[in-house]
N, C-alpha and C positions, 0 to 999 in steps of 0.2 A: 504494500500500500504506500502510495506516494504522500510525503508530508506536505503540509500546507506551505512551508517555506520553499520546497522544491518546485511545487506547482507555481508559486508566485514568481520564482526566478525564471522558470521556463516561459511563463506568460510575458514577463518583462523583456526577455530576450526576443521573443517573437514580435512583440510590439516595436522594439527598437529596430529589428530587421525590416519590418513593414515600413516604419517611418523612413529608415535609411533608403530603402528601395524607392519609395515615393519621392523623397527629397532629391535623390540623384537625378530624377527626370526633370525637375524644375530648377535645379541649382544654377545652371547658366543663366536662366531668365531672372532669377532672384539677384544674381550678381550684376547683371546688366541693368536692371531697374535700380538697384541700390547705388551703383556708381553714378547712374544718371541723376538720381535725386541729389547726391552730393554735388555733382557738377552744376545742376540747376541752382541749388542754394548758394554755392560760392560764386557762381556767375551773376546772379541777381545782386549779391552784395557789392560786386564791383561796379554796378550802375550807380550806387549811392556813394558819393565821395566820402572817404574816411571810414567806411563801414567794413572794409575787408582788411584784415591784418597783413595780407600779402600784397596789397595794392601798390605800395611804394616800390617794393622789391621787384614786382612783376613789371611795372612800367619802366623802371631803370634798366632791367634786363632787356626788355623789348627795344628800348632806345639803343642799347649796345648791339643787339642782334641786327638792327636795321641801319646801323651806322648813323644814328640820330636823324634818319629820314622820317621816322614816326615819333612825334613828340608825345610826352606823357599824357597830355590832355586828349590826345587822339587814341593812344594805345589802351588806356583804361577802358573806354567804352568798346573798343574793338575786342579786347580780351574778354570783357563781360559778354558781348554778343557771341563770341566763339564758344565760351563755356556754357552759355545757355543753350546754344544750338547743339553742342555735344550732349548736354544733359537731356534735352528734349528728344534727340535722336535715340539715345540709349533707353530712355523710359518707354518710348513708343515702338522702338525696333525698326522705324522707318529709315530707309537708306543706310542700313547698318554697315555695309562695307565702307561707304564714304565716311560715315561718322567715326568708325574705328580708325580709319587712316588719319583723319583730322585729330582724333584723340592722341594717337601715337606721335604725330608731329608736335602737338601741343606739349606732350610730356618731354620731348627732346628739348624744347625751349625751356621748360620748367627746370630740367636737370642741368641745362647750360648755366643756370644761375650759380650752381655749386662751383663752377670754374671761373665764370666771368666776374662774380662779385664775392670772392672768397672771404674778404674781411667782414662781410655781412652774415655769412652762413657758417663760418668755422671759428672756433677759438683755437688759435694755433698752439700746438704742443704735440707731445707724443703720448698717446695717439691723439689725432685731431678730434675735437669734440664739436658736434654741431650746436650752433646757437638755437634759440627757439625758432627763428626763421629757417635755419637749416633742417631742423626736425620737421617743420611744416612741409618742407620739400621732400624729405626722405620718406615720409609716410606715404607718398605717392607710389612707392614700390608695391604696396598692397593693391592700389587701383590698377596698376599695370598688370599685376598677376591676374586680377579679376577679369580685365579686358582681354588678356591673352586666352583665358578660358572661354570667354564669349566668342572671340575671333576664331578659335580652333574648333568650336562645336560644329559638327556636321549635322545639319538638319535631316539629311536623308538616312542617317544611321538609326537602325531600329533600337529602341530601348530594350535592355535586358528584361526577359520575362521570367516569372517564377517557374521553377520546375522542381517538383518534389521538395518544396521548402527551401530551395537554393536558387541563387541568381545564376542565370546563364550569361554568357558573354565571352570575352577574351581574357587572356592573361593566365598566369600560373595556376590559379584555382580552377578556371574553366578547363585548362589543359589536363589538370589532374583528374577532374571529374570525368572528362571524356575518356581518359585512359582507364579509369577504375570503374566506369559504368555508372 
């Protein structure tokens, strides 16, 4: 006879597996919409002078990247518009390949700040320590990882389907299941 604790553990594992399977199917969409919401929020802040903590750094970097052809008074609304467009595209999924290309180009500009304005983003020493502004930039590594997941998601790939309580698919576990029956 199975104990109450053993039944509870088995039920908990089954529920966790069910959740995991279901979430795997929607995870790229959740990442896409989450990054989009962050971009929308931060982009809207750039439309309001002084509301974005990254505004000054972003506009100075844009001036350097454009050889002062785009003044800060123009670059701030341009950056705001770009970020809002990226955010809206990620949230809606419309023109996703174009949106992702613009996102990665934007990230290249963001990370250029680490090199172009080192005194603003690093406390020099060994090891170099990022300032608060530098940390603000470095957190974008997570957004890049999320958008790489979205960009590499193949819509035509079938989702793994349950089989005898196990997930099918590819990888070492699937190969092991195929070999062992």
